[in-house]
C-alpha positions as a printed Julia matrix, in Angstrom:
282×3 Matrix{Float64}:
   0.0     0.0     0.0
   1.06    3.58   -0.68
   0.09    5.39    2.53
   3.65    6.61    3.06
   4.24    7.5    -0.58
   3.0    10.17   -2.95
   0.25    9.72   -5.53
   0.06   12.37   -8.24
  -3.51   12.87   -9.48
  -3.95   14.66  -12.82
  -7.34   16.2   -13.57
  -7.66   16.55   -9.81
 -10.26   19.31  -10.04
 -12.53   17.38  -12.39
 -15.76   15.46  -11.83
 -13.97   12.27  -10.77
 -10.68   13.79   -9.6
 -12.11   15.83   -6.71
 -13.6    12.71   -5.13
 -10.47   10.62   -5.67
  -8.22   13.26   -4.09
 -10.49   13.5    -1.06
 -10.69    9.73   -0.65
  -6.92    9.31   -0.84
  -6.33   12.11    1.64
  -8.83   10.58    4.06
  -6.75    7.39    3.94
  -3.66    9.35    4.9
  -2.03    9.23    1.47
   0.22   12.11    0.37
  -1.5    13.59   -2.68
  -0.11   15.92   -5.32
  -3.08   17.37   -7.21
  -2.59   18.7   -10.74
  -5.02   20.73  -12.85
  -5.37   23.98  -14.75
  -7.52   25.3   -11.89
  -6.97   24.0    -8.36
  -9.53   26.23   -6.62
 -11.98   23.45   -5.77
  -9.44   20.78   -4.82
  -9.17   19.66   -1.19
  -6.81   22.02    0.66
  -4.92   19.12    2.25
  -3.4    18.2    -1.1
  -0.21   19.67   -2.53
  -1.55   21.6    -5.5
   0.07   22.17   -8.89
  -1.56   24.59  -11.34
   0.19   23.02  -14.26
  -0.17   22.28  -17.96
   0.82   18.64  -18.24
   0.86   18.9   -22.05
   3.57   21.58  -22.13
   7.2    20.71  -22.86
   9.5    20.33  -19.85
  13.06   19.06  -19.59
  11.97   16.61  -16.89
   8.26   16.77  -16.1
   8.6    13.93  -13.58
  11.01   16.04  -11.55
   8.89   19.19  -12.01
   5.95   17.33  -10.45
   7.92   16.18   -7.42
   8.93   12.65   -8.47
   5.71   10.93   -7.31
   5.57    7.21   -6.57
   2.36    6.8    -8.61
   0.8     8.83  -11.4
  -2.99    8.46  -11.39
  -3.9     9.99  -14.74
  -7.54   11.13  -14.67
  -7.17   14.27  -16.8
  -9.4    14.33  -19.89
 -11.4    17.02  -21.68
 -15.03   16.66  -22.84
 -15.62   13.27  -21.24
 -19.38   13.8   -21.45
 -19.25   14.88  -25.13
 -18.59   11.58  -26.84
 -17.9    12.9   -30.34
 -15.9    16.01  -29.49
 -12.85   16.26  -31.75
 -10.77   17.21  -28.7
 -10.51   13.5   -27.86
  -8.42   12.88  -30.97
  -6.66   16.25  -30.86
  -5.29   15.58  -27.35
  -4.57   11.88  -27.74
  -0.86   12.2   -28.47
  -0.43   14.75  -25.67
  -1.71   12.2   -23.14
   0.66    9.58  -24.52
   3.61   12.0   -24.5
   2.9    13.03  -20.9
   2.95    9.44  -19.63
   6.01    8.62  -21.73
   7.86   11.66  -20.34
   6.94   10.72  -16.77
   8.23    7.18  -17.27
  11.39    8.41  -18.98
  11.98   10.61  -15.93
  11.78    7.67  -13.53
   8.07    6.98  -12.79
   7.48    3.31  -11.95
   3.71    3.09  -11.44
   1.08    4.41  -13.86
  -2.7     4.12  -13.43
  -4.87    5.62  -16.17
  -8.63    6.21  -16.34
 -10.43    4.2   -18.99
 -14.07    3.82  -20.0
 -16.63    1.2   -20.98
 -16.98    3.17  -24.23
 -13.72    1.59  -25.42
 -15.7    -1.6   -25.98
 -18.35   -0.24  -28.34
 -21.43   -2.34  -29.01
 -21.35   -5.48  -26.9
 -23.93   -7.58  -25.08
 -23.05   -9.19  -21.77
 -20.2    -9.11  -19.27
 -16.96   -7.28  -20.11
 -13.67   -8.72  -18.93
 -10.09   -7.71  -19.72
 -10.05   -9.94  -22.83
 -13.26   -8.57  -24.37
 -12.51   -7.24  -27.88
 -12.77   -3.47  -28.33
 -14.59   -1.78  -31.21
 -15.44    1.76  -30.02
 -18.22    3.68  -31.77
 -17.45    7.22  -30.55
 -14.42    9.52  -30.72
 -14.2     9.35  -26.94
 -14.05    5.55  -26.98
 -11.63    5.51  -29.92
  -9.22    7.92  -28.21
  -9.3     6.12  -24.86
  -8.84    2.75  -26.51
  -5.94    4.06  -28.61
  -4.27    5.49  -25.51
  -4.6     2.16  -23.71
  -3.14    0.25  -26.65
  -0.25    2.67  -27.18
   0.66    2.75  -23.48
   0.51   -1.05  -23.32
   3.02   -1.15  -26.17
   5.2     1.54  -24.61
   5.37   -0.13  -21.21
   5.42   -3.82  -22.14
   9.19   -4.21  -21.7
   9.65   -1.68  -18.91
   9.73   -2.33  -15.17
   6.65   -0.16  -14.69
   3.35   -1.13  -13.04
   0.58   -0.29  -15.52
  -3.1    -0.28  -14.59
  -5.99    0.69  -16.85
  -9.02    1.58  -14.7
 -12.11    1.06  -16.85
 -15.13    2.95  -15.47
 -18.75    2.1   -16.21
 -21.98    4.14  -15.81
 -21.13    6.8   -13.22
 -23.74    8.74  -11.26
 -23.81   10.92   -8.16
 -22.88   14.6    -7.63
 -25.31   14.92  -10.53
 -25.58   18.7   -10.5
 -21.94   18.83  -11.67
 -22.13   16.06  -14.27
 -23.76   16.02  -17.69
 -25.49   12.68  -17.3
 -29.2    11.96  -17.73
 -29.54   12.48  -13.97
 -28.22   16.06  -14.19
 -30.62   16.78  -17.05
 -33.54   15.48  -14.99
 -32.51   17.71  -12.08
 -32.49   20.71  -14.4
 -35.9    19.83  -15.86
 -37.37   19.39  -12.37
 -35.98   22.76  -11.26
 -37.51   24.38  -14.35
 -40.91   23.02  -13.34
 -41.33   20.68  -16.29
 -43.9    17.93  -15.83
 -42.52   15.47  -18.37
 -38.99   14.4   -19.3
 -38.59   12.86  -22.8
 -36.81    9.53  -22.45
 -35.81    6.36  -24.27
 -37.53    3.05  -23.5
 -35.14    2.75  -20.55
 -34.86   -1.0   -21.08
 -31.08   -1.0   -21.65
 -29.16   -2.46  -18.71
 -25.94   -0.9   -17.43
 -23.41   -1.33  -14.65
 -24.07    1.69  -12.42
 -21.53    2.97   -9.92
 -21.74    6.04   -7.7
 -18.98    8.64   -7.91
 -18.08    7.85   -4.28
 -17.79    4.1    -4.98
 -15.76    4.83   -8.1
 -13.37    7.07   -6.14
 -12.84    4.26   -3.62
 -12.16    1.69   -6.33
  -9.79    3.96   -8.28
  -7.89    4.92   -5.14
  -7.46    1.41   -3.76
  -6.48    0.05   -7.18
  -3.75    2.68   -7.49
  -2.51    2.02   -3.94
  -1.44   -1.54   -4.72
   0.68   -3.33   -7.32
  -0.52   -6.93   -7.05
  -3.42   -6.49   -9.5
  -2.4    -4.93  -12.82
  -3.61   -4.52  -16.39
  -7.25   -3.72  -17.14
  -9.27   -3.35  -13.95
 -13.02   -2.85  -14.26
 -14.25   -0.21  -11.8
 -17.81   -1.4   -11.53
 -20.5    -3.16   -9.5
 -20.72   -6.22  -11.74
 -24.53   -5.99  -11.62
 -26.65   -4.97  -14.65
 -29.65   -2.73  -13.84
 -32.06   -1.22  -16.37
 -31.79    2.51  -16.95
 -35.54    2.74  -16.33
 -35.28    1.17  -12.86
 -32.28    3.3   -11.88
 -33.88    6.58  -12.99
 -37.24    5.76  -11.38
 -35.32    5.05   -8.15
 -33.55    8.4    -8.56
 -36.9    10.22   -8.94
 -38.31    8.52   -5.85
 -35.27    9.17   -3.65
 -35.28   12.86   -4.6
 -39.07   13.15   -4.33
 -39.27   14.62   -7.85
 -42.68   15.15   -9.46
 -41.48   15.02  -13.06
 -42.56   11.97  -15.08
 -40.6    10.09  -17.73
 -42.01   10.0   -21.26
 -40.84    6.57  -22.36
 -40.06    6.01  -26.03
 -39.75    9.71  -26.9
 -36.16    9.15  -28.06
 -34.61    6.12  -29.77
 -31.69    4.32  -28.16
 -28.28    5.43  -29.45
 -26.93    3.06  -32.1
 -23.88    2.22  -29.99
 -25.78    1.59  -26.75
 -25.96   -2.1   -25.87
 -29.14   -3.81  -24.6
 -27.12   -5.02  -21.63
 -23.5    -4.43  -20.68
 -21.68   -4.8   -17.36
 -18.25   -5.4   -15.95
 -16.52   -8.49  -14.6
 -15.86   -7.26  -11.06
 -13.52  -10.03   -9.88
 -10.29   -8.02   -9.99
 -11.71   -4.95   -8.23
 -13.39   -7.16   -5.62
 -10.02   -8.83   -4.93
  -8.46   -5.37   -4.43
 -11.25   -4.24   -2.09
 -11.13   -7.47   -0.11
  -7.35   -7.34    0.26
  -7.57   -3.8     1.62
 -10.23   -4.74    4.18
  -8.23   -7.69    5.51
């Protein structure tokens, strides 16, 4: 475990990063938090307002020679076909390569279920990838290129593949945030899909725990699904959300078609993350 070492978190002020930084700090981990804007990052962290894509003689040294780099930074994660995903792809690769060239020995990078593309059933680390969005294509390409870069190096490499994240919904751009906005605007009906598609839902707090504990160990490597392992229909999850929040807005089922790349049912194999969680608790 890395309680006496330093974990560098990029994208530390982002939707996921803020929760990860807080979770790590609560465990007593030394955290270096990197972002363009560090205003909303936990004050206990060592903050770097820093452009990780800029050219430095030794970026690893500039960032304090951390024991782990937990790379969460990513633009437009909620905009699946933004061209920024492809425009920034090489910059992400170059950043990790420069950190490793400087002496970094442990890299954990945020992935996504959207790397897989259209697939029905449980995803494990051997599931073929065929992404159907620029976001998925860029993430998948980064994973493949880093795997090639690091295959012959004495570097721990973990790819943390996240599934359907919810929670802190006012700050996200998920369907839950859109429902909150519609409720606040006094709308009676929210246009929706059939809601029959099943996903692997994980709260932002659970995700932060899984990311943090995965990056704090070296026994489990490679692709690690950050997930629940349980498929739940979007309809059931959103209806639960409406009930918990005592919202009056109703869902208009079938108003929108399902997206072409959305699977009828997709969830993660949770064995590796469960092993990590269980090892920590013992």
